[in-house]
C-alpha positions as CSV (number, residue, x, y, z in Angstrom):
1,M,88.0,42.9,54.3
2,N,86.4,44.4,51.3
3,L,83.1,46.0,50.9
4,S,81.5,42.8,50.1
5,S,82.9,41.0,53.2
6,D,81.8,43.9,55.4
7,K,78.2,43.6,54.1
8,E,78.3,39.9,55.0
9,V,79.8,40.5,58.5
10,A,77.2,43.3,59.2
11,K,74.3,41.1,58.2
12,K,75.6,38.1,60.2
13,S,76.0,40.4,63.2
14,L,72.5,41.8,62.8
15,I,71.2,38.2,62.3
16,F,72.9,37.2,65.4
17,L,71.5,40.3,67.6
18,N,68.0,39.7,66.2
19,T,67.9,36.0,67.0
20,F,69.5,36.4,70.4
21,L,67.0,39.3,71.3
22,L,64.2,37.3,69.8
23,I,65.0,34.2,72.1
24,V,65.5,36.5,75.2
25,H,62.0,38.0,74.5
26,V,60.2,34.7,74.2
27,I,61.6,33.6,77.3
28,F,60.5,36.9,79.0
29,L,56.9,36.6,77.5
30,L,56.7,33.2,78.8
31,L,58.1,34.1,82.3
32,F,56.0,37.2,82.6
33,A,52.8,35.5,81.3
34,C,53.2,32.6,84.0
35,T,53.9,35.2,86.7
36,R,51.1,37.4,85.7
37,V,53.3,40.5,85.2
38,T,50.7,41.6,82.5
39,V,52.1,44.8,81.4
40,M,55.4,43.2,80.6
41,A,53.7,40.2,78.9
42,V,52.0,42.5,76.5
43,M,55.1,44.6,76.1
44,N,56.9,41.2,75.0
45,I,54.3,40.2,72.5
46,F,55.1,43.4,70.6
47,S,58.7,42.8,71.0
48,V,58.6,39.0,69.7
49,L,56.7,40.5,66.7
50,S,59.2,43.2,66.2
51,Y,62.2,41.0,66.0
52,A,60.5,38.4,63.8
53,A,59.6,41.3,61.5
54,G,63.4,42.3,61.7
55,F,64.6,39.1,59.7
56,L,62.6,40.6,56.8
57,L,64.2,44.0,57.2
58,I,67.5,42.6,57.3
59,Q,66.7,40.4,54.1
60,K,65.7,43.5,52.4
61,R,68.7,45.5,53.4
62,K,66.9,47.9,55.6
63,T,69.4,47.6,58.3
64,N,69.3,51.1,59.7
65,H,65.6,50.7,60.1
66,Q,66.1,47.5,62.0
67,I,68.8,49.2,64.2
68,V,66.5,52.0,65.1
69,I,63.6,49.7,65.8
70,T,65.9,47.7,68.0
71,F,67.2,50.4,69.9
72,F,63.5,51.9,70.6
73,E,62.3,48.4,71.5
74,I,65.0,48.1,74.1
75,M,64.5,51.5,75.6
76,I,60.9,51.1,76.0
77,H,60.8,47.7,77.2
78,M,63.7,48.2,79.7
79,F,62.1,51.3,81.1
80,L,58.7,49.7,81.5
81,A,60.6,46.7,83.2
82,V,62.4,48.7,85.8
83,I,59.1,50.6,86.8
84,C,57.1,47.4,87.0
85,L,59.7,45.2,88.7
86,G,62.2,47.4,90.2
87,K,66.1,47.7,89.8
88,D,66.8,44.7,91.7
89,C,66.0,42.5,88.7
90,G,68.6,44.1,86.5
91,F,66.8,45.3,83.5
92,Q,68.4,48.6,83.6
93,L,71.7,46.9,82.6
94,Y,70.5,46.7,79.0
95,F,70.8,50.4,78.8
96,I,74.5,50.0,79.3
97,G,74.7,47.0,76.7
98,C,73.2,49.3,74.1
99,A,76.3,51.4,73.7
100,A,78.3,48.1,72.4
101,V,75.5,47.6,69.9
102,V,74.9,51.1,68.7
103,F,78.6,52.2,68.2
104,Y,79.1,48.6,66.2
105,A,76.2,49.7,64.1
106,E,77.4,53.2,63.5
107,Y,80.7,51.7,62.1
108,F,79.1,49.5,59.5
109,S,76.3,52.2,58.7
110,V,79.0,54.6,57.7
111,R,81.3,52.2,55.9
112,L,78.3,50.5,54.0
113,V,76.0,53.3,53.4
114,G,77.8,56.3,54.3
115,R,75.4,57.3,56.7
116,H,75.6,58.1,60.4
117,I,72.9,56.7,62.9
118,G,73.6,58.9,65.7
119,A,75.5,56.6,68.1
120,I,76.8,59.2,70.6
121,F,73.2,60.8,70.7
122,M,71.5,57.3,71.1
123,S,74.1,56.4,73.8
124,V,73.4,59.5,75.7
125,C,69.6,58.8,75.7
126,S,70.2,55.3,76.8
127,G,72.4,56.9,79.8
128,V,69.6,59.4,80.6
129,L,66.8,56.8,80.6
130,Y,69.0,54.6,82.8
131,F,68.9,57.1,85.5
132,I,65.3,58.2,85.0
133,A,64.3,54.5,85.3
134,L,66.1,54.1,88.6
135,R,65.0,57.5,90.0
136,T,61.4,56.9,89.0
137,S,61.5,53.4,90.3
138,G,62.8,54.6,93.6
139,R,60.2,57.3,93.9
140,V,56.8,55.4,93.0
141,G,58.0,51.9,94.0
142,V,57.3,48.8,92.0
143,L,54.0,47.7,90.4
144,Y,54.6,44.1,90.8
145,S,56.3,42.5,93.9
146,Y,58.0,39.2,94.0
147,S,60.2,37.3,96.1
148,I,64.0,37.8,96.2
149,G,64.5,34.4,94.6
150,F,62.4,35.4,91.6
151,Q,64.3,38.9,91.4
152,N,67.8,36.9,91.7
153,V,66.7,34.6,88.7
154,L,65.8,37.8,86.5
155,M,69.3,39.5,87.6
156,V,71.1,36.4,86.5
157,L,69.3,36.2,83.2
158,N,69.6,39.9,82.3
159,S,73.2,40.1,83.3
160,T,74.1,37.0,81.3
161,A,72.3,38.4,78.3
162,V,73.9,41.8,78.5
163,F,77.4,40.2,79.0
164,I,77.0,38.0,76.0
165,V,75.8,40.8,73.9
166,C,78.7,43.3,75.1
167,I,81.3,40.3,74.6
168,Y,80.1,39.5,71.2
169,F,80.2,43.0,69.8
170,Y,83.2,44.2,71.5
171,S,85.1,41.2,70.3
172,M,83.8,41.9,66.7
173,L,85.1,45.6,67.1
174,T,88.4,44.3,68.2
175,R,88.8,41.8,65.3
176,I,88.0,44.7,62.8
177,A,90.3,47.0,64.3
178,N,93.1,44.4,64.2
179,F,92.2,43.5,60.8
180,Y,92.6,46.9,59.5
181,E,95.6,47.6,61.3
182,E,97.3,44.6,59.7
183,E,96.1,45.6,56.3
184,L,97.1,49.1,56.7
185,S,100.7,48.0,57.7
186,R,100.7,45.6,54.7
187,Q,99.7,48.4,52.4
188,A,102.2,50.6,53.8
189,N,105.0,48.0,53.3
190,H,104.0,46.5,50.0
191,D,103.9,47.7,46.3
192,K,100.3,47.7,45.3
193,L,101.2,46.5,41.6
194,T,103.5,43.6,42.1
195,G,102.8,42.7,45.9
196,L,106.4,42.9,46.8
197,V,107.9,44.7,49.7
198,N,108.6,48.3,48.8
199,R,111.7,50.5,49.1
200,F,110.5,51.8,52.8
201,Y,110.2,48.4,54.2
202,L,113.5,47.2,52.7
203,L,115.4,50.2,54.1
204,D,113.9,49.6,57.6
205,Y,114.7,45.8,57.4
206,L,118.4,46.7,56.3
207,Q,118.8,49.2,59.1
208,Q,117.6,46.9,61.8
209,T,119.8,44.0,60.5
210,Y,122.7,46.4,60.4
211,D,121.9,47.6,64.0
212,E,121.8,44.1,65.2
213,G,125.3,43.2,63.4
214,K,123.8,40.7,61.1
215,M,125.2,41.6,57.9
216,Q,127.6,38.9,57.3
217,N,127.6,37.3,53.8
218,Y,124.8,39.7,52.7
219,W,124.7,40.7,49.1
220,L,122.5,43.3,47.5
221,A,121.5,43.4,43.8
222,I,119.6,46.1,41.9
223,V,117.8,44.7,38.7
224,D,116.8,47.2,36.0
225,I,114.6,46.4,33.1
226,D,116.4,47.5,29.9
227,D,114.6,50.2,27.7
228,F,111.4,49.9,29.7
229,K,110.3,53.5,28.6
230,M,110.1,52.1,25.2
231,I,107.9,49.4,26.1
232,N,105.5,51.9,27.6
233,D,105.6,54.2,24.8
234,R,105.0,51.4,22.1
235,F,102.6,49.2,24.0
236,G,101.0,51.3,26.6
237,H,101.3,51.6,30.4
238,N,99.0,48.5,30.7
239,C,101.5,46.5,29.0
240,G,104.3,48.1,31.2
241,D,102.2,46.8,34.3
242,F,102.0,43.4,32.8
243,V,105.9,43.3,32.3
244,L,106.3,44.3,35.8
245,K,104.1,41.5,37.2
246,S,106.0,39.1,34.9
247,M,109.4,40.3,36.1
248,T,108.0,39.9,39.7
249,S,107.1,36.3,39.2
250,I,110.4,35.4,37.7
251,I,112.5,37.2,40.5
252,Q,110.5,35.3,43.1
253,S,110.8,32.0,41.4
254,C,114.6,32.4,41.3
255,C,115.6,34.5,44.2
256,G,115.1,31.5,47.0
257,D,115.4,32.9,50.5
258,L,116.6,36.3,49.3
259,I,114.2,39.4,49.7
260,A,112.7,40.8,46.5
261,C,111.7,44.3,46.4
262,R,110.1,46.8,44.1
263,W,112.6,49.5,44.4
264,G,110.6,51.9,42.2
265,G,109.8,52.3,38.5
266,E,111.3,49.5,36.7
267,E,113.9,48.6,39.2
268,F,113.8,45.9,41.7
269,V,116.3,44.9,44.6
270,M,117.2,41.4,45.7
271,V,119.1,41.1,48.9
272,G,119.9,38.4,51.4
273,A,122.5,36.3,53.0
274,M,124.6,34.2,50.5
275,P,127.0,32.0,52.3
276,G,128.4,30.7,49.1
277,G,129.9,34.2,48.4
278,K,130.3,35.7,45.0
279,E,129.8,32.4,43.0
280,A,126.6,31.5,44.7
281,E,125.4,35.2,44.0
282,T,126.5,35.0,40.4
283,E,124.5,31.7,39.8
284,V,121.6,33.2,41.3
285,L,121.3,36.4,39.4
286,E,122.6,35.0,36.3
287,T,119.6,32.7,36.5
288,V,117.2,35.8,36.7
289,R,119.0,37.3,33.7
290,K,119.0,34.4,31.6
291,T,115.5,33.6,32.3
292,V,114.2,37.0,31.4
293,A,116.3,37.2,28.0
294,E,115.3,33.7,27.1
295,R,111.4,34.4,27.7
296,E,108.9,35.8,25.2
297,F,106.3,38.1,27.0
298,V,102.9,38.0,25.1
299,Y,100.5,40.8,25.8
300,D,97.4,41.6,23.8
301,G,98.9,39.7,20.8
302,N,102.4,41.4,21.1
303,R,105.2,39.3,21.4
304,I,107.8,41.1,23.6
305,K,111.3,40.4,24.3
306,L,113.2,41.8,27.2
307,T,116.5,42.0,29.0
308,I,117.8,43.1,32.4
309,T,120.9,44.8,33.7
310,I,122.0,43.8,37.2
311,G,124.5,45.6,39.5
312,A,125.3,43.6,42.6
313,A,127.7,44.2,45.7
314,P,128.5,42.4,48.9
315,Y,128.2,44.1,52.3
316,L,131.5,45.3,53.7
317,E,132.0,46.0,57.4
318,C,133.5,49.6,56.6
319,Q,130.0,50.5,54.9
320,N,126.8,52.0,56.1
321,I,123.5,51.2,54.5
322,D,123.6,54.1,51.9
323,E,127.1,53.3,50.8
324,W,126.3,49.7,50.3
325,I,123.2,50.6,48.0
326,S,125.6,53.0,46.1
327,A,128.1,50.3,45.5
328,A,125.5,48.3,43.8
329,D,124.0,51.0,42.0
330,E,127.5,52.1,40.7
331,K,127.7,48.3,39.3
332,L,124.4,48.8,37.6
333,Y,125.6,52.0,36.1
334,I,128.5,50.4,34.6
335,G,126.3,47.4,33.2
336,K,123.9,50.1,31.6
337,H,126.8,52.1,29.8
338,S,128.4,49.0,28.6
339,G,125.9,47.0,26.4
340,K,123.1,46.3,29.0
341,N,121.6,42.7,29.5
342,Q,124.4,41.9,31.8
343,L,125.4,41.0,35.4
344,V,128.1,43.3,37.0
345,I,129.5,42.3,40.3
């Protein structure tokens, strides 16, 4: 989820909240007008107008203004409603529902514009007003008295509205948290340049496979680009990055079910089960080597020829992971010092 998608999610959430509250207040306006609760009918006229204007603020990207206006509208409206109709109608529940909205709004405000809206302060204010409204209502009584049936209708309407708001915004916060947790895990386990898994992921995978006793028929190959430093020195590091990405495409296209890893620098690792043994491993790795050697890499008008050296080793039961990797690395060393552009098994 990048900044652009964050803005879109934030905008859609605000539009949902604004639309939902506008509908709720239109219902309240009609209800209070019909039942002659004059104070609340007048209050809801202002509420409807404020939410209608809210769409304009959202379009002009003045989201913080809209959040603050929404907060104060809810506080004033609910406080008056509890005083006028009493706690049995459930208007005080909106004070609790505000917490879900303001903390959700705080997240996007910080992420998008780097500004806090004071979610903790606003939530504390909401809680204080909640208890003040209940206490005041208990002391002075209600201004408008209606049947228990009418009070029950309002309680059901208010409870439903608060549940919908809380469920929506808490579910959105959960989705965001899960997304970023998955994204952080992906970034921690993958190389940013090539998109391949990195050394840390591969070592964890190999250790887990080793601990589970599933290393039968496994092979590990270390692939090194010959004279890679010369490419960087002659054509620049951007060209070096281009070569690494191109190598990634070749390895991925040839390795089949093997795991491909950016080991570091210009080195890659290919690992996995090869039931066909040495012959099958040789075929796969030779395909990679020949593909690289035969291809002409073109970058910024420069035509570049590359070769790679590969050292590969099968897993032996007497080895641990480090010893296995060292065995493949020794084969790579032999290949590097005996002409390069070759596979050593």
